[in-house]
C-alpha positions in Angstrom: 30.9 37.9 -9.7 34.3 38.9 -11.5 37.3 39.8 -9.4 38.2 43.6 -9.5 42.1 42.7 -9.0 44.9 45.1 -9.7 48.3 45.8 -8.0 49.9 48.5 -5.9 53.3 50.1 -7.5 54.4 48.9 -3.9 54.5 45.4 -5.4 57.2 46.0 -7.8 59.1 49.3 -6.0 62.2 47.2 -5.6 62.9 47.6 -9.4 62.7 51.2 -9.1 65.0 51.4 -6.5 67.7 49.3 -8.4 66.6 51.3 -11.7 65.7 48.1 -13.3 61.9 49.7 -14.1 60.4 52.9 -14.2 56.8 53.6 -13.0 55.7 53.4 -16.4 57.1 49.9 -16.8 55.3 48.8 -14.0 52.3 50.1 -15.2 52.9 48.5 -18.4 53.3 45.3 -16.8 50.2 45.6 -14.7 48.3 46.1 -18.2 49.8 43.1 -19.5 48.8 40.9 -16.6 45.2 41.9 -16.8 45.1 44.1 -13.8 41.5 45.7 -13.8 43.3 49.0 -11.9 46.3 50.3 -10.5 47.2 51.8 -7.0 50.3 54.3 -6.5 52.5 54.8 -3.4 55.2 57.1 -3.6 57.8 54.7 -2.8 60.9 55.1 -5.3 58.8 57.8 -7.3 60.1 61.5 -8.3 56.9 62.9 -7.1 58.7 66.0 -5.1 61.5 68.2 -7.1 65.0 68.0 -5.9 64.5 70.2 -3.0 62.2 67.6 -1.5 59.2 69.9 -1.0 58.1 71.1 -4.1 55.5 68.6 -5.6 56.2 67.5 -9.2 53.1 68.3 -11.1 54.8 67.6 -14.4 55.5 63.7 -13.3 51.8 63.5 -12.0 50.7 64.7 -15.5 53.1 62.1 -17.5 51.4 59.2 -15.0 47.9 60.3 -15.9 48.9 60.4 -19.5 50.6 57.1 -19.6 47.3 55.6 -17.6 44.9 57.0 -20.1 47.0 55.7 -23.0 46.9 51.9 -21.5 43.5 52.3 -20.8 44.6 51.5 -16.9 42.4 52.7 -14.2 44.3 54.7 -11.5 42.3 53.6 -8.5 43.8 55.2 -5.4 47.0 56.9 -3.8 48.5 55.6 -0.6 50.4 57.8 1.9 51.7 57.6 5.0 51.1 60.2 7.6 51.1 61.0 11.0 49.1 63.9 12.6 49.6 63.3 16.6 53.4 64.0 16.6 54.8 65.2 20.0 56.4 68.6 20.5 60.2 69.2 20.4 62.5 71.9 20.8 61.8 73.0 17.0 58.1 72.7 16.8 55.0 72.6 18.8 52.2 70.0 18.2 50.2 72.5 16.6 52.8 73.4 14.1 53.7 69.8 13.4 49.9 69.2 12.9 49.7 72.1 10.3 52.8 71.0 8.6 52.0 67.6 8.2 48.4 68.5 7.0 50.3 71.0 4.4 52.2 68.1 3.2 49.5 65.7 2.7 47.7 68.1 1.0 50.6 68.5 -1.6 50.2 64.9 -2.4 46.2 65.0 -2.5 47.0 67.6 -5.2 49.4 65.1 -7.2 46.9 62.7 -7.0 44.0 64.6 -8.3 46.3 65.7 -11.1 46.6 62.0 -12.1 42.9 61.5 -11.9 42.8 59.7 -8.7 39.4 59.5 -6.8 40.7 57.5 -3.5 43.3 58.7 -1.3 44.4 56.4 1.5 46.0 58.7 4.3 47.3 57.4 7.6 46.0 59.5 10.7 49.4 57.7 12.5 51.7 55.4 10.5 53.7 52.9 12.3 53.1 53.2 15.8 52.3 56.1 18.4 54.8 58.4 18.4 55.5 58.0 21.9 55.6 54.3 21.5 52.4 53.5 23.5 49.9 51.4 22.0 47.3 50.9 24.8 43.8 51.2 24.8 44.2 54.1 27.0 46.7 56.1 24.9 44.1 55.6 22.1 41.5 57.4 23.8 43.8 60.1 24.4 44.8 60.5 21.2 41.3 59.7 19.7 40.0 63.3 19.2 42.9 64.6 17.2 42.7 61.6 14.8 39.3 62.1 14.1 39.8 65.5 13.7 42.7 65.0 11.1 40.2 62.5 9.3 37.8 65.1 9.0 40.0 67.8 7.7 41.7 65.5 5.3 38.1 64.2 4.1 36.8 67.8 3.8 39.4 68.7 1.6 39.5 65.7 -0.7 35.6 66.6 -1.1 36.7 70.2 -2.6 38.4 68.2 -5.2 35.6 65.4 -5.7 37.9 62.9 -4.1 37.4 60.1 -0.9 39.4 59.5 2.0 40.1 55.8 3.2 41.2 54.6 6.5 43.6 51.7 6.2 44.4 49.4 9.3 48.0 49.7 9.0 50.9 50.0 11.6 51.1 49.1 15.3 48.6 51.8 16.6 45.8 52.6 14.3 44.8 49.3 13.4 42.5 46.7 14.0 39.0 47.1 12.7 37.6 48.3 15.6 39.5 51.3 16.0 39.6 52.3 12.4 35.6 51.9 12.4 35.5 54.2 15.3 37.6 56.8 13.6 35.5 56.3 10.5 32.2 56.8 12.4 33.3 59.6 14.5 34.4 61.7 11.6 31.2 61.3 10.1 32.0 62.1 6.7 30.1 60.7 3.5 33.5 60.7 1.5 35.4 58.4 4.1 35.7 54.7 3.9 38.4 52.2 4.6 41.1 50.3 3.3 41.0 46.9 4.8 44.2 45.4 4.9 43.6 41.6 5.1 47.3 40.9 6.8 47.9 43.9 8.6 45.4 42.9 11.4 48.1 40.5 12.4 50.7 43.1 13.2 48.5 43.9 16.2 47.6 40.5 16.8 44.2 40.2 15.5 42.6 37.8 13.9 42.2 38.6 10.2 39.3 36.3 9.6 37.4 38.1 12.2 38.8 41.6 11.3 37.9 41.3 7.7 34.4 40.2 8.5 33.9 43.3 10.7 35.5 45.7 8.4 34.2 44.6 4.5 31.2 46.5 5.0 32.9 49.6 5.3 35.6 49.1 2.5 36.4 51.3 -0.4 39.5 49.3 -0.9 41.1 46.1 -0.1 44.8 45.4 0.1 45.5 41.6 -0.3 48.6 40.1 1.2 49.7 37.1 2.9 52.4 36.8 5.7 54.6 34.0 7.0 53.7 34.1 10.8 56.3 33.0 13.5 57.2 33.0 16.9 59.5 35.7 18.0 61.9 33.5 20.1 62.7 30.9 17.5 63.9 33.5 14.8 67.2 35.0 14.0 66.7 38.7 14.7 66.7 40.7 11.5 66.8 44.3 10.3 62.8 45.2 9.7 60.8 44.2 7.1 61.8 46.4 4.4 64.3 45.4 1.4 67.6 47.7 1.8 70.3 47.3 -0.5 73.9 47.1 1.5 77.4 45.9 1.0 77.6 42.5 2.4 80.6 41.9 4.9 82.4 38.8 4.7 84.6 37.3 7.4 88.2 37.3 6.3 91.2 36.1 8.5 94.4 38.2 9.1 97.2 37.2 11.6 94.8 34.7 12.9 92.1 37.1 13.7 88.7 37.3 12.2 88.1 40.4 10.5 85.1 42.0 8.6 85.6 43.2 5.1 83.1 44.8 2.4 81.7 42.3 -0.1 78.8 42.3 -2.6 75.9 44.6 -2.6 73.0 42.3 -1.5 69.3 42.9 -0.8 68.8 42.5 2.8 65.2 41.4 4.0 63.5 40.9 7.6 60.6 40.5 9.4 58.5 43.3 11.5 57.4 42.4 14.8 53.7 42.6 16.0 52.2 44.8 18.8 52.5 42.3 21.5 56.1 41.5 20.5 55.4 37.6 20.8 55.1 37.0 16.8 57.1 38.2 13.7 55.5 38.4 10.1 57.3 38.2 6.9 55.8 38.9 3.4 54.4 35.8 1.4 53.6 35.3 -1.8 49.4 35.3 -1.8 48.3 31.8 -1.1 51.7 30.3 0.0 52.0 31.9 3.5 50.2 31.2 6.7 47.1 33.0 6.3 44.2 31.3 5.5 43.7 33.1 2.2 40.4 30.8 1.0 38.6 31.9 3.9 39.6 35.5 3.9 38.5 35.8 0.1 35.2 33.8 0.8 34.5 36.5 3.4 35.2 39.1 0.9 33.3 37.5 -1.7 30.1 36.7 -0.2 29.7 40.2 1.5 29.2 41.5 -2.1 32.1 43.6 -2.2 32.7 44.4 -5.9 35.0 47.5 -5.7 39.1 47.2 -6.0 41.5 44.8 -4.6 45.0 45.7 -4.5 47.7 43.1 -4.5 50.7 44.0 -2.2 53.6 41.8 -2.4 56.5 42.2 0.0 58.1 38.9 0.5 61.8 37.8 -0.3 61.2 36.4 -3.6 61.8 38.1 -6.8 59.3 40.9 -6.7 57.9 40.3 -10.4 57.5 36.5 -9.9 56.2 37.1 -6.5 53.6 39.5 -7.8 52.6 37.4 -10.6 52.2 34.2 -8.6 49.7 36.4 -6.4 47.8 37.4 -8.8 47.4 34.0 -10.3 46.6 32.4 -7.1 44.0 35.2 -6.0 42.1 34.8 -9.2 42.4 30.9 -8.9 41.0 31.0 -5.5 38.1 33.7 -6.1 37.0 31.5 -8.8 36.4 28.4 -6.8 34.8 30.0 -3.8 
């Protein structure tokens, strides 16, 4: 069984922020490196007009046209979202929900223009907005999460598209939680995006959870992590790349002073829900996850749909993505 392997634009999004590549360059790169498909994430892309609210339909059409020219399948669009935000002085819970649903529909419409059939939409990205990640809080929020999944899936169905729910962030994560939402929503066009690494974010075993979730999968995200105990590592600024002016120590009148230095990329770790481990992205096959076992579980399950590489490590993202693709294929062919 051949590996249906592609990449997410997320892998090379660092090059978008530094203006070294465009999305079309990344799509070319994917095609040149034998990717069977390509996944879109919004990071670094002009998907909204300058007002930040109006969908850029012209750009979406250009993406579709370029994919068709390359013969590169656009497999999925992955969107962060959250439907359970608490009220504040400006908006009620109901208004926040309605506004988020309208925003999500705008991105769904853009994905539809691109010809994409699968839409990953989170019901709650990151952590629960009140910072509570307990079974009791999940039971409280569960009806709203199910309702959101149903409404998004129903809208997607009118466009001939499907919804995937990903184990993502520190709340709607773990196989049991996402499978519960999928089953309770009870829509034929809902599946899972099984992210093999994200189970670690809620301190769960990737191998056990992949085995639980793979039969519901409509997409797999393949990534690797370094796993370290929290108390052994220097505190850092979160896992995502930022570009800042690096301060440098200088001495004036015998006193230490900080001055702006060169602009560099800063990287960090993400803490897990239990706060006892921290994770940093790795090149697939070079981190602490048992990638051989995880890919064996996926392959032996008979899964033949898309697998999308996600690289979010400190290494050069082009090199990290290239070696991740090569390693994934190497393992797949030997299991």
